[in-house]
C-alpha positions in Angstrom: 0.0 0.0 0.0 1.3 3.4 -1.0 1.5 5.9 1.8 2.7 9.5 1.9 2.7 11.0 5.4 3.4 14.7 5.8 4.6 16.3 9.1 6.2 19.4 10.4 3.4 21.9 9.9 2.4 24.4 12.5 1.8 28.1 13.4 4.5 30.6 13.0 4.8 34.4 12.8 5.8 36.1 9.5 9.5 35.9 8.9 9.7 32.5 10.6 10.7 29.1 9.3 9.3 25.6 9.1 10.6 22.3 7.7 8.0 19.9 6.3 8.7 16.2 5.9 7.0 13.6 3.7 7.7 10.0 4.5 6.9 7.7 1.6 6.3 3.9 1.6 4.9 1.3 -0.7 6.7 2.3 -3.9 10.2 2.9 -5.2 11.0 6.4 -3.9 14.3 6.8 -5.6 13.6 7.9 -9.2 10.0 8.9 -8.5 8.8 12.4 -9.2 7.9 14.2 -6.1 6.1 17.4 -5.5 4.8 19.8 -2.8 1.4 21.5 -3.3 -0.6 23.8 -1.1 -4.2 24.9 -0.9 -5.6 27.8 1.1 -9.3 28.1 1.9 -11.2 29.3 -1.1 -8.3 29.1 -3.4 -7.1 26.6 -6.0 -4.4 24.0 -5.3 -1.0 25.5 -6.1 2.3 23.8 -7.0 5.0 24.9 -4.6 8.1 22.9 -5.5 9.1 19.5 -6.8 11.9 17.2 -7.7 11.7 15.1 -10.9 12.9 11.5 -10.9 16.1 12.6 -12.7 16.8 15.2 -10.1 15.6 18.4 -11.7 14.1 20.9 -9.2 11.4 23.4 -9.8 9.9 26.1 -7.6 6.7 28.2 -7.9 7.3 31.8 -8.5 5.9 32.9 -5.2 8.4 30.8 -3.2 11.6 31.1 -5.1 14.5 32.2 -2.9 12.6 31.3 0.3 11.8 27.6 0.0 14.1 24.7 -0.6 13.0 21.2 -1.6 15.2 18.2 -1.0 15.0 14.4 -0.7 16.7 11.6 1.1 16.4 8.5 -0.9 17.9 6.3 1.8 15.0 7.4 4.2 12.4 7.7 1.5 11.8 11.3 2.7 10.9 14.5 0.9 11.5 17.8 2.6 10.4 21.4 2.2 12.4 24.0 4.1 10.5 27.2 4.3 12.1 30.4 5.3 10.9 34.0 5.5 7.4 32.8 5.7 4.6 35.2 4.8 0.9 35.2 5.7 0.1 34.3 2.1 2.0 31.0 2.6 -0.8 29.8 4.9 -2.5 26.7 3.7 -2.6 22.9 3.8 0.5 21.5 2.3 0.4 18.2 0.4 3.1 15.8 -0.7 2.6 14.0 -4.0 4.3 11.2 -5.9 4.2 10.3 -9.6 6.1 8.5 -12.3 6.0 11.0 -15.2 9.8 11.2 -15.5 10.0 14.8 -16.6 10.5 18.1 -14.7 8.0 19.7 -17.2 5.1 18.0 -15.4 6.1 19.0 -11.8 3.3 21.6 -11.6 0.7 19.4 -13.3 -1.2 17.9 -10.4 -3.1 15.5 -12.7 0.2 13.7 -13.4 0.6 12.6 -9.8 -0.6 9.2 -8.7 -0.5 9.5 -5.0 -1.2 12.2 -2.4 -0.7 12.6 1.3 -3.3 13.8 3.7 -1.6 17.2 4.2 -0.1 19.2 7.0 -1.4 22.6 8.0 0.8 25.7 7.9 -0.4 28.9 9.4 1.6 32.2 9.2 0.4 35.1 11.2 1.3 38.7 10.6 
């Protein structure tokens, strides 16, 4: 059974930092395409960052220079380090896994096969 379990969310003040983790199981993590998405109340799901199976990394425009995505294949973990957080970063953050084998699809949510349950991030001003 495939599982993606996010953790590390919480409430922080603007300018603060958080590190999200996604622990994967039930599939071959190394070589899979992995992404972080978020959704705020009343807004559409937004691609935040991702790493393709061949190691290419992409960031959404709103998080470039503040967020860093990384993965530890030995632990089957995906991470999102978030610095200089802003109130507009508030939302539920989801981890996703797919096998589309191209960085071009990182921000195409329909290309992902599996999603986690999410972890809440709240940034106050």
